[in-house]
KEKE-535946 format. One record per residue: residue in one letter; x, y, z of N, C-alpha, C, CB in turn. Coordinates in steps of 0.02 Angstrom, whole numbers, plus 50000, padded with zeros to 5 digits. Glycine has a CB too. Layout:
<lodos>
AXYZXYZXYZXYZ;...
</lodos>
This chain:
<lodos>
M517514825651048517854830551068518094830351156517414836351045;A518704830151158518744830951241518804837551274519364827451268;I518154838951320518214843451345518574844951418517714844751337;S519004849251435519174851051515518884851651553519404855251533;V518844849151624518294848651672518734853051726518014840051696;P518194857851765518584861351817518874856451875518124866851849;D519244858451906519474854451973518984850952023519834859252016;Y518544855352035517954853552092517544847952050517384861152118;V517434846651981517314841351938517744836051939517294843351880;S518264836251935518724831051923518484826951998519624833851912;E518744833152049518874830452116518334827752140519114834752162;A517744829252122517064824652150517024818752119516344827752139;A517204818452053517114812251996517554807552046517494813651899;A518154808252068518624803952092518334803452176519464807252079;R517984805052183517634802652268517124798452253517244809152322;G516794800752204516344794152189516604789152169515894794652145;L517044788852126517474781752120517524778652169518104781952101;D517804780652218518144778652282517464776152325518624785752321;W517084780552333516314777052356515874771152322515824782352352;H516054771552266515914764852214516204758552247516324765752134;K516934758452241517324754052267517174751652336517904756352264;Q516954756152375516644753852457515924750452433516464762052523;G515784751052393514924747952372514464752352405514694739452401;K514514756952398514084762352429513784765352367514504768052476;S513614765252293513444766552256512644764652229513894765452235;G512464757652265511834753952267512064752652176510954759152296;D511364751252163511284746452092510984750652034510714739552103;G510924755952042510764760151989511384763751959510274764952012;V511894761551975512344765251926512624761251868512914768151962;T512714764751822512844760051739513624760351733512444764851651;D513844756951693514474755751680514624760951645514634749951651;Q514374766051591514344770551547514544774751616513654771551497;T514144775751671514314780751724514874781251756513954780651768;I515244775251756515674774151790516524775951735515474766351821;R516334775451669516784775451643517084782451618516654771251604;E516324785951613516364793751603516724797651669515544796751593;A516484795151740516674797451801517674794651790516084792851875;R517884790851768518604790451759518844796451717518804783551726;D518404796051659518684802051622518724808651657518294803051564;M518214811151682518304818051731518634816751778517724821351762;A518764809951813519274811951867520164812751838519194805351929;G520024810251760520654811951733520824819551704520744807051680;G520294820651705520334829551684519904830651617521254832751663;S519594826351615519134827051528518474825651536519374820951462;V518164826751486517544823951466517284823851381517064827951507;S516784819551360516634820451296515994827151307516394812351259;E515964828751241515504834251235514704831351244515644838051160;D514674825551231513994821951223513864821851310514054813051177;K514364819051347514224821151426514154827451455514704819151463;V514414833151426514274837851457513584840751433514794841951455;R513284839251366512544839751385512254837851404512234840151368;R512354831451427511874826351484511874828551542512084819151496;M512434832451566512544835551641512154838351660512984839451656;G511954844151637511444848751669510824846651686511334853851633;P510354843951624509784839251627509644836151685509844834451583;W510324830951678510344824751752510384827551810511004819451760;F510724835551801510684837151878510034840051906511224842251895;Q509754841551846509074846051870508544840551903508644850451795;R508624834051862508134828551866508214826551930508214822751816;H508924823251955509124820752026509044825752072509844818352031;R509024832752068509134838752128508704833852199508594848752099;P508074834752189507694831852249508014826052278506984829852231;D508304822852253508664815252272509164817952321509104810452200;M509564823652315510024825352388509604826952450510514832352379;N509034828852430508684831352519508724825652550507794834252530;A508754818252528508654812352574509324814252638508784803552522;P509064812752687509444812052740510154808652742509064809252780;K510244803552696510794798752689511224805552657510634790652635;N511014809352602511334811952559511634819152594510894812352498;D511384820552658511664826952703512454824652734511044828652778;P512974828752725513414826252739513634825452825513784829152699;D513124830452845513164829952925512894822552948512644836252964;N512524818752895512234813152915512704804952937511774812552858;K512534803352998513104798452995513224792052946513114795953057;D512454791252919512574785452864512744788852798511894780452852;F513024795652790513234797752713513794795052708513304805352692;P513754793452646513514794552579512944790052552514084793952537;G512284793752539511934787452527511994786852461511224786952548;A511664782452404511674781452335511744787252302511124778252313;G511074790952336510964796352286511664799552270510444801852312;A511994802952347512494808252342513244804052298512664811452432;V513184796052301513714793252270513634794752188513744785552290;A513064794952169512884795052099512994800352068512304793852087;W512804806352132512924814952108513654815252110512574821752165;A514134813852151514794814152135515114810352078515094812552189;L514664804152059515084802151994514934805451930514994795051979;W514454810051939514164812251877514524822051884513084810551881;G515104821851932515504826851936515284832751988515574828951871;G514634830152020514504838152061514634835052143513444842352048;P514914840352159514984843252217514504841052269514974849752207;T514654836752336514194833552392513904838952427514584828752445;S514484844852436514204849552495514304855052469514504849452567;G514204861352502514334866952475513724868852425515024866452443;D514034872352355513724873352300513604865952272514124878252255;I513094863152281513164855752252512834857752177512684848852303;M512584863652162512434862852085512924867352069511674864752054;R513574867352064514104871652048514294868051969514774871452113;A514294861451965514434857151927513974858151875514454851251955;A513184856351881512844859451831512784864751799512494859251838;E512864871851837512884876751811513584877151758512824881251865;W514164875851792514654875451737514454870551662515334872351776;A514024865551671513894861751609513554864251569513634856451615;E512974869051607512454872151566512774877351517511914875651613;A513324881151561513694887451521514004884251463514314891751565;K514344879551489514884877051436514334873851361515484869151482;V513744872751386513404869251311513134877151281512534861651327;K513044882451316512934886651288513484890951246512644888851327;Q514134889051275514634892651236514814887551160515364893651292;L514804880951179514884875451128514444878251065514604867651159;D513654878751093513044881351033513334888251000512164883651073;Q513464892551040513734899551025514394899350975513944903351098;E514874893850986515494893550940515054889350860516274887550988;Q514634885150868514434880950821514044885250770514044875450852;A513764887950806513234896350749513954898850731512564905650812;S514314900850761514714906550730515104901550658515404910550800;F515174897850680515594892450626515054891550581515904884350657;N514404891550602514124887950526513994895050506513324881550523;S513894900250522513974906250485514574909350440513864910150526;K515074906250448515684906150410515484904350338516214901050440;P515814907150281516004902850225516564898850225516064906250175;Y516434891550201516824885650221517684887850182516354877250185;A517544889850119518164889650079518534895550115518054890749993;S518194902350143518684907850143519014906550221518274916050130;D518614903050263518954901950322519154895050342518594904450369;N519264889750291519634885050292520244884750339519754884350235;K520624889550309521534890550358521334893350421522244897450319;Y520774894250453520534895950529520444889950563519854900050536;M520244883550530519914878150565520544873250574519244874850522;T520284869850640520544864450663520534859450622520314862850714;I520704853350649520504846950594519844845150610520984839850600;E519594844150666519074843550682518444846950669519174843250724;E518674854250657518264857950626518264857150550518374864150645;R518684856950533518694853450458518184846350411519404850850462;A518314842750477518044835650469517314836150481518374830350518;K517024841950520516364843350539516154846150474516274847950603;A516524853250459516234853750401516124849450333516454857950390;A516574844850327516564840950265516094837750282517134837150242;E515894833250334515244829850339514644834450334515194826050403;A514684838650373514154844150353513954844950269514474851550379;S514494847250232514494848750177514124842150115515234850850172;V514454836250169514204828750119513584828350127514494820750141;L513254828750201512564829150222512044831950178512534832650279;S512334839250167511994843350125511814841850062512274847850120;L512544839150030512474839049966512084830649950513274840749933;T511984826550000511794822749973510964821349994512264818249981;A510814827150059509924827050052509574829949964509574834450126;E510234836049958510024838949894509834835649837510444842549873;R510314830049825510324824349763509764820449779511024819049757;D509624818249864508914814449870508344818649846508744812349946;D508354826149869507724827549847507664829449762507484833249892;L508304830149726508204832149657508054823249624509024837349621;R508374818749643508024813449609507314810349620508394808949614;K506994814649703506514812549698506004818549647506354810649770;T506294823049630505874827549593505844824949517506154835049599;V506484821949508506494819149427506194813549424507174817749395;E506024809749464505704803749470504784804649462505964800849545;A504764811249479504014812149496503814816649435503854815949576;S504414819249404503994822149352504054816449287504284830549333;V504594811449280504494805549263503714802849247504804802149314;V503764802349315502914799749313502484801949291502594799049359;N502374809549285501814814849276501944816649202501874821749331;V502454815349176502664815149093502394809849063503444814549076;S502514802249089502254795349068501344796849077502624788049129;A501244800049124500594798849127500164804049077500404799349201;D500384809749077500224813349019500294811948946500484818049025;L500774808548945500974804148871500434798948866501794799648870;D500214795848923499634789648899498934794248890499484782348972;A498744797648918498304803248903498344803748852498374808948928;L498884806948833498844810148751498724804648714499544813848717;K498974799648701498834793948659498214791848667499244788848669;V497854790548725496984787848725496674794348698496574785448815;E496764801348704496544806948672496654805548611496824812748691;S497234805548572497414804348508496854799448461498114801248516;A496904793148513496654786148486495814790948474496714777248560;A495554792048521494854793348522494754799648466494614795248602;Q495244804148458494944810548390495254807648339495214819848391;S495514801648331495684798348270495104792148252496454795548280;Q494824790348297494084786548284493604792448270493774781648357;K493554797648302493154801848281493184803848201493244807048325;I493804806548190493994806448116493634802848074494594804248105;L493804796948076493524789948036492684790048036493824782048082;E492474792348094491684790848092491464796848056491284790048168;L491954804748045491704809648008491774808547929492024815748031;E492154804247922492524805247850491824799247815493634801747846;A491634794647860491024788547835490564792847855490944779947874;A490384796647868489764801047865489744805647824489604804147918;L490384808847770490294813047742490404808847689490584818647756;A490544803547676490454798647601489854796847596490854791547594;E489564795547670488734793447649488254801147621488284789747738;A488414805147654487994812247616488394814047562487894819847666;N488864812447543489184813447463488734809347419490024810447453;A488644802647435488224798747391487544799347386488304792847402;K487194801847441486444803847446486404810647387486224806447538;N486994813247396486964819747371487044818647296487494824547403;A487394813747269487374811047199486774809547183487754805647186;E486574804347238486004800747208485414806047195485754794747258;L485314809947231484944816047226485014818947172485064820247269;E485394821347146485714825347088485454820747030486604826147091;A485544814347025485524809846974484634809546957485914802247000;S484374808747013483554810147011483394815646986483204810347075;K483714822247008483404828746979483524828646908483704835547009;A484154824246876484294824346808483804821546772484864821346793;T483654813546808483174811646768482524813646763483144806946773;G482114816146816481654820346806481674826646745481624822646868;S482364829946765482174834546715482164833646639482544839246725;V482534826646611482664825146558481904822246530483274820746561;E481544819146576480784815646582480364821746555480524813146671;A480394827346594479844831746574480034834246511479704837446623;A480704836246475480994837946416480494835046370481714835646407;N480704826846371480424822446323479744822746322480614815846332;I479394823646387478554825046365478344831846335478064824446432;L478754836746340478764841746305478824842746234479104844346327;A479384837746226479394836246160479134835046120479544834046150;A478804828646141478104823746119477594827346090477734819946180;S477634834046139476964838646135477174843646067476814843946218;G477794843346043477864848145983478224854846026476994850045941;V478254855046087478464863146126479284862346133478034864746223;D479634866546101480504866346120480634868346198480984872746070;P480904862746227480954862946301481544868846319481164854846331;V482004870146272482524876846284482064882646276483204877746226;A481594883746235481284889946222480644891946289480934888946140;A480624885746317479994886846373480324891946435479714878046413;P479794895146440480144898546524480184895046581479744904246557;V480374897946629480564892646692479914892046727481194895446750;V479934884946731479234883046773479404883846853478944874146756;S478704888746876478694887146939478424880346986478414891846954;G478384882347049478204876847079477524874247063478264877947142;A477144878647052476484872947037476584870546956475554877347048;I476814874646910476944870746842477474865246855477224875846779;G477844864046896478144857846912477774851746934478564858946956;S477324854146984476674849447023476374846146949475914855347077;I476164851646890475824848646847476084843946797475544852746823;V476694844746786477104841046746477184834546771477694844146738;E477404835146838477414828046858476854824346859477644827246915;Q476304825746874475604822246869475674820546792474854827546890;Y475694823346748475524822046695476014816046672475494828046659;A476734817446717477284812146682476924807046708478174812046703;A476614806546780476404798746795475824796446774476364797146862;M475594799446732474734797046721474704792646649474124805146710;P474504785946649474744781846593474164785946533474634771846610;A474624781946467474344783746395473254781546402474944776446320;G473064785846373472504784846371471984791546368472444780746421;P471334791946378470854796546372470954802146444470104792046367;E471044799746477471094805046547471794807946538471034800846633;R472254804646512472864808646516472884814546452473524803146511;R472464812246391472534817346345471954823646361472464813846271;A471454822346403471114826346433471364829946489470654823546447;F471764827846531472434832346577472664837546546473134828446591;F473014833646484473574838346454473224844146429474014835146394;K472664843446393471984849146360471984852946421471044845646338;M471714852646471471664856446537472354860146544471524851246604;H472864858346542473414861646562473814861846516473694859446611;K473824863546455474044862746377474594868746399473354864746300;A474354875646418474754881646417475354880946471474264888046433;L475144876746521475554876646588476234870646554474954872946674;L475954865846524476404862646498476714863246451476294858846494;F476574867646400477034871046355477674875746379476604874946317;S477484878746447477754883946471478304880846518477244888446503;A478254875646525478714871046570479284868446535478334864846598;K479884868946565480544867746545480544858446533481114871146612;
</lodos>
């Protein structure tokens, strides 16, 4: 965006260009400075140049104290004064006049931009210049692009997290399945042992009944056998036939007859 410059800025730039042609600018002047000085001499300058002018004048203000940069010096203008003029600065009188104008213009531009940013784009569109509309559209595109990129990163991060969680669940499920298999095997083994014990119990009961029956005692009619009676019956059942077994029977006849 081209910005109109005050007459004293335009005149200073034209003066600096004339001194430059006379070879008084030294080696520090860049081609960009010359191009921008020509624009200022023609009456306008870019926004970027305006924003650079204030800081530049503040940095180089001490250069104007050099003797050659004093208009009353016979060797005037020195290279510093030529550069000052090429940047649009007056070399006599209020030499900071151009700097103050540039700083005020930057403040104005910033305020206008802030006011523009506070307006709803759609409702104020008809009041915008073409350049303002282009800036608004560019800002909208940048904002939407940033929002899209942020959303994409969020989605990608979510996918990674879901994938990691899924893998963890698969591992946990496999571990639980293995645990179930181990429990089922243990249960089967326990059931087998229980069946074995039940079979042993049944076998012992049958044997005891057979012993009592051989002794002429009805096993069904006999009373319930206590722990001691059970032990006597087991000892008797384990003894081989013979005098010792008969003697044991006579000694514990009552108990053996009462056992089931």
